[in-house]
MDTraj code that builds the backbone (N, CA, C; nanometers):
import mdtraj as md
import numpy as np

residues = "SER ILE MET ASP GLN GLY LYS ILE LEU ASP GLU GLY THR PRO ASP GLN MET ILE ARG ARG HIS ALA PRO LYS GLU VAL ALA GLN LEU ARG VAL ALA PRO ALA SER LEU ARG LEU VAL ARG ASP TYR LEU ASP LYS ARG LYS ILE THR PHE ARG GLU VAL GLY ALA LEU ILE SER VAL THR GLY ALA GLU GLY ASP ARG PRO ASP LEU SER ASP LEU ASP HIS VAL ASP GLY VAL ARG THR SER TYR ARG LEU GLY ASN LEU GLU ASP VAL PHE LEU THR LEU THR GLY ARG GLU LEU ARG ASP GLY".split()
xyz = np.array([
    [1.5646, -2.5209, -1.2370],
    [1.4345, -2.4587, -1.2582],
    [1.4511, -2.3229, -1.3258],
    [1.3547, -2.2878, -1.4067],
    [1.3471, -2.1532, -1.4644],
    [1.2283, -2.0851, -1.3982],
    [1.2566, -1.9702, -1.3350],
    [1.1521, -1.8945, -1.2664],
    [1.1420, -1.7554, -1.3272],
    [1.0213, -1.7009, -1.3230],
    [0.9984, -1.5642, -1.3662],
    [0.8952, -1.5033, -1.2740],
    [0.9312, -1.3949, -1.2094],
    [0.8421, -1.3247, -1.1171],
    [0.7826, -1.4194, -1.0136],
    [0.8680, -1.5079, -0.9587],
    [0.8274, -1.5989, -0.8527],
    [0.7523, -1.7226, -0.8982],
    [0.7293, -1.7377, -1.0267],
    [0.6555, -1.8526, -1.0790],
    [0.7522, -1.9485, -1.1480],
    [0.7442, -2.0778, -1.1158],
    [0.8275, -2.1783, -1.1812],
    [0.7691, -2.2068, -1.3196],
    [0.8504, -2.1854, -1.4230],
    [0.8056, -2.2061, -1.5606],
    [0.8422, -2.3435, -1.6139],
    [0.9538, -2.3990, -1.5671],
    [0.9951, -2.5331, -1.6091],
    [1.1001, -2.5835, -1.5119],
    [1.1089, -2.7148, -1.5031],
    [1.2070, -2.7778, -1.4162],
    [1.2798, -2.8857, -1.4937],
    [1.3990, -2.9161, -1.4480],
    [1.4809, -3.0191, -1.5096],
    [1.6260, -2.9762, -1.5085],
    [1.7102, -3.0602, -1.5639],
    [1.8510, -3.0235, -1.5748],
    [1.8641, -2.9183, -1.6845],
    [1.9731, -2.8423, -1.6832],
    [1.9921, -2.7451, -1.7918],
    [1.9839, -2.8097, -1.9302],
    [2.0474, -2.9258, -1.9471],
    [2.0425, -2.9934, -2.0778],
    [1.9005, -3.0305, -2.1183],
    [1.8196, -3.0776, -2.0232],
    [1.6806, -3.1140, -2.0542],
    [1.6016, -2.9916, -2.0995],
    [1.6175, -2.8805, -2.0268],
    [1.5423, -2.7598, -2.0619],
    [1.5894, -2.7013, -2.1952],
    [1.7190, -2.7085, -2.2219],
    [1.7707, -2.6603, -2.3503],
    [1.7136, -2.7438, -2.4641],
    [1.7097, -2.8757, -2.4475],
    [1.6527, -2.9624, -2.5530],
    [1.5050, -2.9321, -2.5756],
    [1.4318, -2.9037, -2.4681],
    [1.2875, -2.8789, -2.4801],
    [1.2540, -2.7419, -2.5388],
    [1.3322, -2.6403, -2.5070],
    [1.2875, -2.5036, -2.5361],
    [1.3794, -2.4186, -2.6220],
    [1.5064, -2.4532, -2.6320],
    [1.6007, -2.3668, -2.7048],
    [1.6163, -2.4140, -2.8488],
    [1.6480, -2.3216, -2.9386],
    [1.6797, -2.3640, -3.0755],
    [1.8076, -2.4467, -3.0739],
    [1.8209, -2.5321, -3.1744],
    [1.9436, -2.6119, -3.1838],
    [2.0638, -2.5214, -3.2043],
    [2.0465, -2.4221, -3.2891],
    [2.1582, -2.3345, -3.3237],
    [2.1071, -2.1922, -3.3460],
    [2.1888, -2.0952, -3.3103],
    [2.1551, -1.9544, -3.3277],
    [2.2651, -1.8892, -3.4105],
    [2.2251, -1.8167, -3.5133],
    [2.3205, -1.7367, -3.5902],
    [2.3289, -1.6006, -3.5233],
    [2.4501, -1.5531, -3.5049],
    [2.4690, -1.4200, -3.4485],
    [2.5387, -1.3340, -3.5524],
    [2.4724, -1.2258, -3.5886],
    [2.5248, -1.1333, -3.6886],
    [2.5736, -1.0077, -3.6178],
    [2.7004, -0.9781, -3.6301],
    [2.7536, -0.8498, -3.5825],
    [2.7487, -0.7573, -3.7033],
    [2.6711, -0.6502, -3.6888],
    [2.6397, -0.5666, -3.8048],
    [2.6861, -0.4228, -3.7812],
    [2.7612, -0.3704, -3.8768],
    [2.8027, -0.2302, -3.8723],
    [2.6790, -0.1420, -3.8876],
    [2.6770, -0.0260, -3.8212],
    [2.5595, 0.0622, -3.8288],
    [2.5139, 0.0910, -3.9716],
    [2.6069, 0.1066, -4.0639],
    [2.5704, 0.1386, -4.2027],
    [2.4955, 0.0245, -4.2717],
    [2.5073, -0.0972, -4.2204],
    [2.4437, -0.2136, -4.2841],
    [2.3187, -0.2620, -4.2109],
    [2.2848, -0.2015, -4.0972],
    [2.1716, -0.2499, -4.0170],
    [2.0406, -0.2519, -4.0948],
    [2.0085, -0.1437, -4.1627],
    [1.8806, -0.1370, -4.2353],
    [1.8728, -0.2464, -4.3414],
    [1.9806, -0.2669, -4.4162],
    [1.9824, -0.3688, -4.5210],
    [1.9595, -0.5079, -4.4609],
    [2.0250, -0.5376, -4.3493],
    [2.0099, -0.6690, -4.2856],
    [1.8686, -0.6864, -4.2314],
    [1.8150, -0.5844, -4.1652],
    [1.6762, -0.5921, -4.1150],
    [1.5790, -0.6175, -4.2301],
    [1.5947, -0.5421, -4.3393],
    [1.5059, -0.5584, -4.4550],
    [1.5164, -0.6993, -4.5126],
    [1.6380, -0.7521, -4.5222],
    [1.6609, -0.8879, -4.5728],
    [1.5853, -0.9896, -4.4866],
    [1.5990, -0.9785, -4.3552],
    [1.5338, -1.0736, -4.2643],
    [1.3821, -1.0581, -4.2676],
    [1.3343, -0.9329, -4.2661],
    [1.1891, -0.9083, -4.2707],
    [1.1273, -0.9624, -4.3995],
    [1.1919, -0.9377, -4.5123],
    [1.1390, -0.9804, -4.6419],
    [1.1222, -1.1323, -4.6470],
    [1.2128, -1.2033, -4.5801],
    [1.2086, -1.3502, -4.5797],
    [1.1331, -1.4065, -4.4594],
    [1.0711, -1.3161, -4.3819],
    [0.9935, -1.3554, -4.2631],
    [1.0778, -1.4390, -4.1658],
    [1.2046, -1.3996, -4.1522],
    [1.2956, -1.4653, -4.0589],
    [1.2873, -1.3908, -3.9265],
    [1.2547, -1.4625, -3.8203],
    [1.2441, -1.4021, -3.6884],
    [1.3834, -1.3724, -3.6351],
    [1.3990, -1.2530, -3.5800],
    [1.5281, -1.2168, -3.5228],
    [1.5082, -1.1304, -3.3995],
    [1.6142, -1.1229, -3.3220],
    [1.6157, -1.0410, -3.2011],
    [1.7398, -0.9532, -3.2119],
    [1.7217, -0.8257, -3.1846],
    [1.8302, -0.7298, -3.2039],
    [1.8648, -0.6622, -3.0719],
    [1.9931, -0.6654, -3.0383],
    [2.0437, -0.5949, -2.9210],
    [2.1667, -0.5174, -2.9666],
    [2.1516, -0.3875, -2.9841],
    [2.2618, -0.3061, -3.0349],
    [2.3000, -0.3503, -3.1748],
    [2.4288, -0.3790, -3.1933],
    [2.4786, -0.4207, -3.3248],
    [2.4780, -0.5719, -3.3415],
    [2.4183, -0.6446, -3.2478],
    [2.4127, -0.7910, -3.2546],
    [2.2702, -0.8346, -3.2865],
    [2.2556, -0.9104, -3.3934],
    [2.1255, -0.9647, -3.4328],
    [2.1340, -1.1160, -3.4206],
    [2.0414, -1.1741, -3.3430],
    [2.0364, -1.3198, -3.3253],
    [1.9216, -1.3754, -3.4072],
    [1.9494, -1.4835, -3.4811],
    [1.8533, -1.5413, -3.5745],
    [1.8488, -1.6923, -3.5557],
    [1.7281, -1.7486, -3.5564],
    [1.7148, -1.8945, -3.5586],
    [1.6365, -1.9336, -3.6826],
    [1.6668, -2.0487, -3.7358],
    [1.5971, -2.0977, -3.8534],
    [1.4704, -2.1721, -3.8150],
    [1.4026, -2.2223, -3.9140],
    [1.2808, -2.3006, -3.8924],
    [1.3135, -2.4206, -3.8048],
    [1.2294, -2.4461, -3.7085],
    [1.2432, -2.5607, -3.6179],
    [1.3788, -2.5630, -3.5480],
    [1.4380, -2.4454, -3.5277],
    [1.5627, -2.4356, -3.4534],
    [1.6871, -2.4744, -3.5293],
    [1.6734, -2.5047, -3.6590],
    [1.7897, -2.5423, -3.7383],
    [1.8682, -2.4182, -3.7801],
    [1.9871, -2.4400, -3.8340],
    [2.0717, -2.3292, -3.8792],
    [2.0013, -2.2535, -3.9909],
    [1.9826, -2.1231, -3.9735],
    [1.9176, -2.0447, -4.0784],
    [2.0109, -2.0245, -4.1972],
    [1.9530, -2.0147, -4.3158],
    [2.0325, -1.9896, -4.4360],
    [2.0479, -1.8386, -4.4534],
    [2.1655, -1.7904, -4.4233],
    [2.1947, -1.6478, -4.4358],
    [2.3046, -1.6228, -4.5384],
    [2.3235, -1.7182, -4.6278],
    [2.4349, -1.7106, -4.7232],
    [2.4286, -1.5863, -4.8116],
    [2.3095, -1.5329, -4.8358],
    [2.2987, -1.4121, -4.9179],
    [2.3594, -1.2899, -4.8490],
    [2.3815, -1.2982, -4.7183],
    [2.4413, -1.1855, -4.6462],
    [2.5939, -1.1915, -4.6463],
    [2.6505, -1.2987, -4.7003],
    [2.7962, -1.3151, -4.7001],
    [2.8684, -1.2016, -4.7728],
    [2.8036, -1.1439, -4.8723],
    [2.8671, -1.0386, -4.9532],
    [2.8472, -0.8982, -4.8963],
    [2.7701, -0.8846, -4.7895],
    [2.7380, -0.7526, -4.7350],
    [2.8534, -0.7026, -4.6474],
    [2.9023, -0.5829, -4.6782],
    [3.0091, -0.5232, -4.5971],
    [2.9579, -0.4950, -4.4566],
    [3.0425, -0.5171, -4.3586],
    [3.0073, -0.4846, -4.2210],
    [2.9229, -0.5888, -4.1520],
    [2.9136, -0.7097, -4.2061],
    [2.8361, -0.8172, -4.1425],
    [2.9287, -0.9353, -4.1174],
    [2.9402, -0.9740, -3.9917],
    [3.0167, -1.0938, -3.9543],
    [2.9193, -1.1924, -3.8913],
    [2.9194, -1.3142, -3.9407],
    [2.8267, -1.4166, -3.8929],
    [2.9017, -1.5234, -3.8149],
    [2.8464, -1.5587, -3.6993],
    [2.8982, -1.6721, -3.6223],
    [2.7779, -1.7535, -3.5761],
    [2.8033, -1.8749, -3.5341],
    [2.6957, -1.9637, -3.4908],
    [2.7286, -2.0171, -3.3524],
    [2.6243, -2.0371, -3.2726],
    [2.6399, -2.0967, -3.1402],
    [2.5222, -2.1891, -3.1138],
    [2.5400, -2.2798, -3.0191],
    [2.4316, -2.3689, -2.9782],
    [2.3333, -2.2929, -2.8906],
    [2.2082, -2.3393, -2.8879],
    [2.1095, -2.2823, -2.7980],
    [2.1574, -2.2972, -2.6542],
    [2.1160, -2.2025, -2.5669],
    [2.1613, -2.2058, -2.4284],
    [2.0477, -2.1682, -2.3331],
    [2.0797, -2.1586, -2.2042],
    [1.9760, -2.1295, -2.1050],
    [1.9153, -1.9904, -2.1224],
    [1.9904, -1.8950, -2.1738],
    [1.9316, -1.7635, -2.1997],
    [1.8226, -1.7750, -2.3066],
    [1.8443, -1.8588, -2.4075],
    [1.7415, -1.8824, -2.5094],
    [1.6183, -1.9477, -2.4476],
    [1.6401, -2.0404, -2.3533],
    [1.5286, -2.1047, -2.2828],
    [1.4475, -1.9983, -2.2097],
    [1.5153, -1.9113, -2.1353],
    [1.4467, -1.8063, -2.0600],
    [1.3676, -1.7156, -2.1538],
    [1.4277, -1.6753, -2.2634],
    [1.3596, -1.5886, -2.3593],
    [1.2368, -1.6576, -2.4177],
    [1.2492, -1.7857, -2.4513],
    [1.1366, -1.8610, -2.5066],
    [1.0221, -1.8702, -2.4059],
    [1.0555, -1.8993, -2.2813],
    [0.9516, -1.9199, -2.1800],
    [0.8880, -1.7901, -2.1311],
    [0.9652, -1.6808, -2.1278],
    [0.9133, -1.5560, -2.0714],
    [0.8839, -1.4493, -2.1756],
    [0.9467, -1.4623, -2.2925],
    [0.9296, -1.3601, -2.3951],
    [1.0126, -1.2360, -2.3712],
    [1.1075, -1.2439, -2.2778],
    [1.1898, -1.1258, -2.2516],
    [1.3322, -1.1659, -2.2181],
    [1.4238, -1.0711, -2.2325],
    [1.5654, -1.0937, -2.2045],
    [1.5874, -1.1070, -2.0543],
    [1.6956, -1.1731, -2.0153],
    [1.7306, -1.1851, -1.8743],
    [1.7465, -1.0487, -1.8090],
    [1.8008, -0.9513, -1.8791],
    [1.8282, -0.8213, -1.8195],
    [1.7133, -0.7217, -1.8324],
    [1.5983, -0.7618, -1.8854],
    [1.4849, -0.6694, -1.8985],
    [1.4279, -0.6285, -1.7632],
    [1.4454, -0.7131, -1.6626],
    [1.3948, -0.6811, -1.5286],
    [1.2554, -0.7147, -1.5203],
])
top = md.Topology()
chain = top.add_chain()
for i, resn in enumerate(residues, 1):
    res = top.add_residue(resn, chain, resSeq=i)
    for name in ("N", "CA", "C"):
        top.add_atom(name, md.element.get_by_symbol(name[0]), res)
traj = md.Trajectory(xyz[None], top)
């Protein structure tokens, strides 16, 4: 179950909830401070939704597919990795906030 402030938001196995609510894949960009503005502007201009925590920017593509970030390959200070959606993504989708927001 996923709960928030005492209210059950969804029930099922972790795999079921991930399939229902999490993106298939998330791009994670580790960005040097000098490149943050350029990366934010790139994502904003293309109306790509992202979430930023410090120097880590998480991005999902349309319908949860891998986003096309190939234009950022040439930017100094940007390292891109990809991961599958997980339960933290489910929680964020259902509550609109990070696990550690309190």
